[in-house]
N, C-alpha and C positions, 0 to 999 in steps of 0.2 A: 540158257542163261549161264553167265559164267563170271569170271574175275580176269581182268588183264593187268598187266604191269609192264615196267620197262625202264630203260635207263640209257642215256647216250653221254659219253664223256667227251669234253671238248679237246682232250689230248689222248687220243687212244694209245693205252699202255698194257691193258690186260690181255692175256691169252684168251682163246675160245673157251678153255676149261673154267678160267676165272669168271669170264662173263656168264657162262652157263650156271656157275655156282651163285652169282649174284641174282640171276634170273630166278633160280630155284628159291632162294631165299625171300625174295620179293613175293613170289607166287605163294610160296608156303604161308606167309602171313595172312592171306586171303583164301586159304584152302577151303573154308567153310562155304565160300561162294561157288566153288566148283569141285566137289569131292570125288567126281568120277574118273577125272584124267588131269594129267599135267604135262606141259610142253613148254619148250623155249626155242628160240631162233637166234642165233648170233651173227654179227658181221664184224669180225676182230679188226679189220682194216679201218673201220669207222669208230670203232668202241661202242657198237650198239647191241642191245639185248631186248628181245620182246619175249614176255612170259605169259602164260595162259593157264588158267585153271577151269575145267570143264564141268558144268552139270548138264549131262546129256538129256535132251528133250525131243529133238527132232533128229532123226537118224542116229541111232545109238551105236552104229558101227564105228570101227576106227576111221572110216572115211570122213568123219566129223572132226577128227583131230585138228588141233590148233597150237601154235600159229600155222597158218596154211598159206602155201605159196601158189602163185598162178603158174600154170602150165609154161608160160613164156619166161618164167623167171624173173619178171620185172617187179611184181607186187608181192609183199608179204603182209598179212593182216592177222591181228589179235582182236577179237570181237566179243562183246558181251551184250547179249539181247536176243531179240528174235525179229525176224523179217516175215511179217505174217503174210504177205502177198508174194511169197517166194516161189509158189507154183506157177503163178502167172508171168513172173519175170523170167522163170526158167524157160518157159515155152517161147517168149520172145527172144531170149538169148540163144536158145537152140536153133531158132530159125536164121539167126545171124551166123551160125557156124560154131558155136561154143559146144563142147562135149563135157559131160559130168560123170564123175565116177561113182558118187553116192547120191543121196537125196537131201542133204543138208542145206539149210538156209545159208550157212557160211560160204559154201561154195557158190551159191547163186550170187551172194554180195561180192565175191572176189571176182567173179566173171563180169558182174556189172560195173565194178570199178575199172577193170581191163578194157572193157567196151567203150565207157562213157566218161570216165574220170570219177574221182571222189565225190564232188558236190553233185553231179548229175545223178550219180548212183543213189545218193541220199535222197535227192528229190523224188526219184521214181519209187522209192521203197515206202512202205507202210509198215511201221513197227517201232520198236524201242531198241536203243542201243547206245554203247560207248565204244568207240572205234579207234584202233591205232593201225594205220596203214602205212607201211614204209616202201617208198619208191626207190628201188635199188638203182635204176638208171640215172635219176636226177638227185639221188640223195637227199630226199626230202621225206620228213615224218609228217603225216597228217593226223591230228586228233580231232574227233568229232562226238558230239552228244546229240541225241534225238530231239524231235521237235519241242516236246513239253518237259522234258527233263526226267523221264523215267529212270534212265540209268545214270549213275554218277561217274565223274572223271576228275581226278586230282592231278594237278602237275606242278612243277616248280624246279628249283635248283638246290642241291645239297651244298654242304660247306666246302667241298673240293671243286665246286663249278660243275658237277655232273647234272644234267637234265634228267629229272626222273618223273614218272607218271604212274598211275594206277587207279583202280576202281574204288579203292578206300584209302584213307590216310595211312592205315596200317602197312600197306605195301610200301609206301615211301619211307616210313619210319624204319622199315627193315634195311634201308641203304645204311651203311655204317657212318657215313659223313653227313646225314641228315641233321640240320640244326633243329633243336627242339624249344626254341624261344617263342613264348606265347605272344600273339599279336593283340595288344590291348584294344585296337578298334574293333577286332572281330569278337573279342570277349563282350564289348559293350553292345554289340548288335545280339549276341545271345541273351543278354538281360533284357533287350527291349522286345525282342521278337520270340524267344524260345528256341530259336535256331540261328544259324549263320548263313545268310544267303550268298550265292555266287556273285561275283567272283571271288569272295572273301573266304579265308580258311583260317583255322585257329592258330596255325604256325606261321611265323614270318618266312617269306620266301616261298610259300605254298599258296596255290590258287585253285579254285574250281572252275572248270569250263561251264559257262552258262548254257541253259537249253538252247537248242537251235544253232549253236556255234560250231565253227570249224577253225582250228589253229594250224597254220603252216609252220613247221619247225624245220630250219636248215642248220647248217653247221655255224653259220655267222650268228644266228640268234642264240644258239648253244653256248658260243663262245662269249657273247655279249654278257650274258647272265641276267639275273634279276634287276640289277641295279638300272638297266637301260630298257626295262619291259613295263608295258602298261597293260595289266589284265583286262581292263575295261574296254579298250579300244583295239588291241592287237588281233583277238579272234575275229574272223569275218562271219556275217550272219548269212546262214543258208535257209532259215526259216525264221519269221518273226511273228510272234502271237499278236503284237501290236499292229504290225502292217496288215497282217491277214484279217484282224478284227475290223480295222478301219475300211479295207476293201469290201469285206462282207456287209458292214453297216451300209456303205454307199450303194451297194448293189441291192440290198434288201431282199424280202422274201415276197415273191409275187404269187400269193395265194391265200385263201382263207385258213381258218384253224383246221378244218377237216384235211385239207391237202397237206398242211404243216404235220399232222399228226401221221398221216399215211408216209410222208417222207422220212420222219423221225423213225417209225417202225422199220422201213425198208433199210435205213443206214444202220440202225442199231442192231437189226437182225444179222446183217452182213458182218458188222464189226465183231459181234459175239462169235459168229460162225467162224471167222478167221482165227480168233482166239482159243476155240476149242481144238484147233489142230495140235496134236501132241502124240508121241509114241510112248507116253507114260501116263499113270492115272491122273485124273483131272478133277477138280471140284470148285466150290464157291464160297466166298465169305458171305455170310448172310446175317446181317444186323437186324433185319426187320424194317429198316428205313426204306425210303422210296428208291434210292439208287441200287442199292444191293438187292432188293427184292425184285426190280425191273431186270437186272442182269441174270439173276437166278432164273426167273420166269422164261426169259429169252433162251436160256441155256436149256431148260427143261423141255421147252417147246420144240428144240431141234435135236433132242437126244432120244434114242430109242429105249433107254433104260433110266431110271431114277438117277438124277444127279447127286453127287455127294456135296452136302452143304454143311457148314460149321459156324457156330455162334458161341459167344462166351459172355457170361454175366458175373456181377460181383454180389457178395451178400449184402452190400449197400443198395437198397432198392432204387435210390435216385439214379444210380449208374447202371441199372439192370435192364436191358432191353431184350434179353434172351427170350422172354415169353412171347413177345411180338414176332422174334424170328422163328420160333418154333411153331406158331400159328401160320405164318406164311409158308413154312415148309410142309406142313399138313395139307394145306390147300393146294399147294403145287405138286405134292407127291414126291418130294426129295427124299433122298437117303439122309436124315439129318442127324448130326452129332451136336449135342448141347453140353458145354462144360461149365459148371457152376464153380466159381473160385472164391474160397474164402480169404480173408486178409493174409493168413499166413503163407499161403501159396504164392500169392502176388508179391508179398515182401521178401520171399526167398529169391526173387528175380532181380530186386533192386541192386544188389552187388554185382551183377553181370551187366547192367545197364551200359557202362563205359566201353565194355568189350562189344557188346552187340551193336552199339550205335557209333562206334569208331571215333567220332568227333563229338565234342560236348553238344548235347541236344535235351531240350527241356520240355517238350510237349508232353504232358503226363499221360496222355493217350497211348505213349509209347509202351506203357506196362500191359494194358489189355491186347495191344496189337501183337506184341511179342508172344504172348500167352496164346492168342488166337493162331498164330502161324505155327507154333510148336504143336498144338493140337492137330491142325490140318496136315501137317507133314507127317504125321503117324499113318496117314491113310492116302495122301495124294503127293504128287511132285509139282503140280500146276494148280494155281487157285485164281479165280477171276474175282475181281473187286468191283464196287461202284464209284471208285474214286473219280472225281471231276464234275458230278452232277451239280454240286452246289455252286461252283464257279462259273459253270456255263448257263445254268437255267435259274439263276437268282434264288439260291437256296438258303441264304443265311437271313435270320431276322434282323441282324445288325445292318443289313443293307437298307431295309425299310426304314429303320429308325434313323440312319444317316441321312437318308433323302428327306424324311419328315424335318429333321433338325436343320438341314440347309435351308429349307422353305421357311422355317420359323426364323432363322437367323437373317434372312433377307428382308423380313417384315420389320425388324426392330430397328429404330433410329439409331444412327451411328454414334450419337452422344450417349445415348443409354447403353448401348452395346459396350462402349469404351468404359463406362462406369461399372458395369456389372462383370465384364470378363476379368480374368485373371489367370494365373499360373500357378496352382497349387503344388505342382510338382507331383511326388509320389502319392500324396493324399487323394489325388483324383481317382485312384484305383478303388478308394473305399466308397464311392457313391456320394449321394446327397449333395450338399451345396458346392463341395470341393469338385465333384464330377461336373456339375453344371457350368461352374466357372471355367472349366478346362474347355467344355465343349463351346461355350461362347468365345473363347479365345482362340479356336481352331482356326477361324479365318475363312475356310473354303472346304469344299467336299474333300479334298485330298487331306486337309487337316483333321477332318472328322474321322476319316478312314484310319488315319494314323492313331488318333485316340483309341479307336476301337481295337486295334491290333496289338497296342503297346503294352507290355507288362511294366518295366521300369520306364517311367516317362524321360527321366534325365540319368541314364546309366553312366554317361561321362563323368558325373559327380561321384561315382562310386568306385569306377575302375581307373586305377592309376595309370596316368599317361594316355588315356583314350581320347581320340577326337570323334566328333559326330561325322559319320559318312552317310551318303545318300543311298536310299533304296527306292523302289518303285513307290513307296508311300510318301517320298519326300520330292522327288524329281519331277517337275511339271512335264518333262519330255516323255514320261512314262504314261501320261494321259492321252487317250485316243484322239481328243479334239472334234470328234464328230459323234453323233448319237446322242444318248441321254446320260444323265449322271449315273444311272444304273449300269450302263456299259463301262463307265470309267471304274466303278467300284469293282466289277467282275474282273476287269482287265488287271488291275492291280494285284488281285488275289491270284489270278491264274498265273501271272509273271513271277510272283514272289511267294506267297503262302502255299499255293498248290505245289509248285515246282520243288521248292526249298524246305518245307516242313512236311506235308502230307506224303509225297512221293518219297522223300528221303526216309521218312519213318517206316513206310511200307517196304521199301528196298532193304534196308538194313535189317528190320525184324524178319522178313522172309529169308533173305540170304543168309542170315546167321544159322539157319537151320537147313539150308539147301533147298528151299521152296522157291518156285518162281510165281510171281504175281503179275497178273495181267489186268488191264483196265479198258474194257470196250468203249465206255463214255469218252476216253481220251483218244480215239481214233481222230486223226486230223480232219476227216470229212465230217465227222459229227460236230466237232469244235466249230468249224467254219459254218456249218448250218445254224448252229445255235446263235452264233454272233449275228447272222442275218435276220433274225426273228424279232419282231416288234416286243417291247416290253410286257405289253398286254397278254401275250402268250407265255410268259413265265411268270408273272405276277398279276393274278386275276382275282379281284374282289377279295383280296387280303390273303389268297392262297399262293404260297411260294411254290416254284417248279410246277406251274399249272400243266404245262404240255406233257411232261414226263409222268405226271400222275394220272392225267387222262389216258395214256397209253397204258399204264399199270392196271387201270380199272378194267381193261380187257382180260386181265388174268386174275384179279383179286377182287374180293368184295369191298365196298366202300369203307367198312369199319377198319379194314387193314390198310387201306391207301390213305385215308384222311385221318391223320392223328398227330399230336404234337410232336415236333422235332426235339430229341432229348441229348443228342450228342453221344461221343464214345469216349467217356472219361474215366478217370480213376479217383477214389476219394483220397486224394493226397493230404488234404487238411486233416482228416481223421488219423491218417498214418503218422504224420508228422507230431501230433500231440500225443499218440500213443505208442505203437511198437517201434516206430523209427525215431522217437525222440532222442535216445541216447546217440544213436548214430548221427544225427543232424547236429546235436550240441557239439560233438567231437569235430565235425566238419566245419563248424561255425565258431570254433574256439577263437576268442580274440587275439590271444598270443600267436596262434597259428596263422591267422589271416595276416597279422601285422608282419611276421617273419617271412611269409611266402611272397608278400609284395604286389599282389595283383589287385586287391580291394582295399578300400578304406574301411576299417573295421566299424567305425562308430555308426553309420546309417544301417549297416546290416544287423548289428547287435540290437539296435533300437527297434527295428521291425521284428526281430525275433522275440524280443520281450514283449512287444505288443500282441503278437500272435499268440504266445503261450498264455497272455492274459485274457484271451477271448476274441481278439480281432479276427475274424474268420477269412478275410480275402487276402491276407499277405502270403498265403501258402504259394500263390502264383510268382510272387517276387522271389521267395526263398527257394523254390525248386530250381530255378536256373542257376543260383549260386551254388546249390548242393550238387548239381549235376556237372558243374565245372570242377568243383573240389574233388568229387569222386573221379572224374576223368584224369585230373591232374596227377593223381596217384599212380596212373599207368604210363606217365611220360617216358619212363626209362626201361619200360618193359617192351620186349618184342615178341 
């Protein structure tokens, strides 16, 4: 697990030393992602520099140093991530004549690219990555992101026309010519979703490579610049969750629930075992919910000694699941560490959030996630998580509500529906009649899903100069078109919410402290198996995630398996009315909002006043604005 960065000038003019200095500066901006080693590689005749920061996980020796060049001199790669099946690939490549100096997965990936090319090497790998591969012979730079979006990759053009890229926006901002003009469309997405989905980024001229995409960069593209570039269509797809889901649904699962349970057990055991490979201490995030408990159970079942497990809880009991986690740990026999956090400890973290999350990010579970990662890093360097189970196995209550509401809307006469429906705008967030009218106006299942995931319903009315841009929750092409409505709901979340919110949150929070997070449930084989299952194996007699819970019942008693889902949040509303009130008031000052020119102050101030007067639900609207305001203060800091 590491960080990568680089730059390619359209008119080479820098010396090798100047390019190395630039690479060192960009790499230093993301040193937290790789505190163990730093490296750079330059090609002065082209104007290219690749930089790398290393967090040593597999092969701690210098043989794992990056950027790494192939023996024939054609390829140079800078790679962030892990190839979990590197041992099997190593054996296959050795049979084809490749030799290896060490035992790092980086060397295996490089040999695979040399043997089969970039795209075929990606297809053969099982892992998570953000990759920069420089083909010295053809003078082509390849940028790639893993199948589901575990590892991030930003890219774009600086003010002097240089093509820049990196694992975090901070690496790009370290380039002296990068423009720092905020993109209002991306800011509106932040207010709507709590995050900014790929290919969008908060700065103009900067983009995020979507999951499963591969971008070919040559000198002509570098010289053409951002004006002639379409970030939505230019990257090619090497793996598509939508296409793979469609294929899995059409193929279906040929077996009963017993055989499905056996298959899931086999796949998850192997996925977990692959992710337990490390030359450093390893543990697990354990919330006490189905997914993290299942991953921890499978780890403990394959470990000769107690697995290290970690949980965190708040003093607000509504948000504290740590008691369940401790009970699961006792039953499984893990070596468990439970941190109970009072409000002051959590609030001390708030000023650091812009630095930790790099780009404006407003999922309030960022706070407990960052605290949990800090706790785990005191004891281990790698931690396994249960991410992905909800999106693959029908784990959200909002899925069931959306399907029920879709059925009810279909039964209403069109004239009555037209009379009852309406668009109450932001008031829909408050529930009651306003929320009902918004649901009636949604129109279809995709509209109902959009209602469920939206914070600000019309952020374009608040963000100055913003246009509405499409996401997986708006674009009909993002719907599978086969299977059930449940399949469509899970696909939208898998493509957008999982990749761009959950995985972003875990990546930034873990890498901020030099911790690697791995997710067995997001093994591509597990995902494609889950998509093949009928809904009855995921949602059965009102039980969400039916099949994973059946499997978990092999390891835990029923009272620890079947319990209400409570989520992983933070008491933000309490904080904003209490110890964060003065900070929030300063961030939302009407004069400041007007002078900075990103927001129309009136709707924000109105919501703030209503919130302080007792309206409890506005904190979700306000947190997005506050996270942007706090991030904006860092714009001129490198």
